[in-house]
N, C-alpha and C positions, 0 to 999 in steps of 0.2 A: 915663300909664304909671307903674306902681309902680317905685320904686327898691329894689333889694335890696342889703343890705350883708352882707359876710361877714367874720367875725373870724378872722384868720389867725394869731393869737397862740397859741403852743403852751401847753397847759395844764400848770401846775405841780402836782404831787401832793405832799402832805405825808406820804406813806407809801410803803413799798415793798411789792411783792407777790411772794411766792414761789409758784411753781407746784409742786404736789405730785401725783405719781401714786401711787396706792395701791389695792389690792384691798379694803381694810378699809372697813367702814361708818364714817360720821362719828363716832358715839359711841365706837367702838372706837379710832379714830385719836386722838381727844381723850384717851382714857384713857392711851394710850401716850405722847402728848406731855406729859400731866400728870406721868406717872411719870418720864420721861426728862429733862424740862426744868425740873421743879419748878414747873409752872404749875398753874392751877386752872380749866380750861375748863368752862363751864356752857352748856347749851342755852338759847338766847334766841329771841325771836320771829323767825320767818323773814324773810329779806331779800326785799323785794318790788320787782320791776322792772316798770314799765309797768302796774301794777295788775292783772296777770294771771299773772305768773310768780313763784313763791315758791321760795327756795333756803334750805337748812338753814344756820343760823348759830350758831356757838359763840364765846363771848367769855371772855377771861381778862385779869386785870390783875396785873402783876408787882409785887413789893414795891419795885422801883427806879423805879416810875412808868410803866412801859411797858404799853401796851395791845396785845393780840393778838386778832385775829379770824380764825376759820377759816370759809370759805364754800365750800359745795358748788358745783361748776360745772354740775351737772345737776339738772333738775326734770322733772316729768311733761310740762310745756309746752315745754321746750327747754333751751338752754344759756345760762348767764350771759354768757359770752363765746364766741360761736359760732365764731369763728376759731380757738379753742383747744379743740376738741372732745376731743382726746386727754388733756386735763388733768382730773383728778378734783376737786381742791381748790385753793383759794387761801388762803395764810396771809398776812395783812395785818399789818404792823408799822410803827409810827411811825419816821420817818427818824432822829430823835435817838437813839432806843434802838438802831436798826439799826447805826449807825456804831460803837457800842461793842461789840456782840456778834456781828458778822457772821461772823467766822472760826469762833468756837466753836460758834455755833448751826448753821451749815451742816455742820460736822464731826459734831455730834450727830445731826442729822436724817439725814445720809447713812449713819450707822451703825445706824439703826433698822431692824429686820427687816420691818416692815409698810409701809415707804416704799420704793418702787421707784426713784423719781427725784425730785429736787428741784433747782430752779434759780430764779434771780431773773429776773423779767420786766422788759423795757424798756417801761414803761407809755406813754411818748410815741409808741411805734410801733404800739400796739394800738388797733384800732377798738373803740369802746364800752368803753374802760378806765374811763370815768367810772361805769360800773355797779358798780365796786368801792368807790365812795365810800359810806360808811355814816354816816348822819345820826342816830344814836341818842344 
């Protein structure tokens, strides 16, 4: 009889993820984020999950050393995080940068016209949160 072992250790993430609802297309949202936050988002190779689902990905690197990733939650094949179907985009930010800019960034994002809602996700409580890990 085979023995099966289960790892019950909670996964630690080195980033935070903001959920964003917006009616804008990804490139339009990036343009607004670039303008409002002083970033420089660029379209990158799509984020691939399970070798069959591809999600739009935009990346920006801030002068203070912070990396930002914007991922679409929707593709033709399904959702990146299917339990969060109501979310349009995920903004991924490193934890070290996030602690410095949290209040100011949320204030700016909430004031943008093309963002309807933005909030921080509790990644440890989300099934398939590991799909947000980008290994580029």
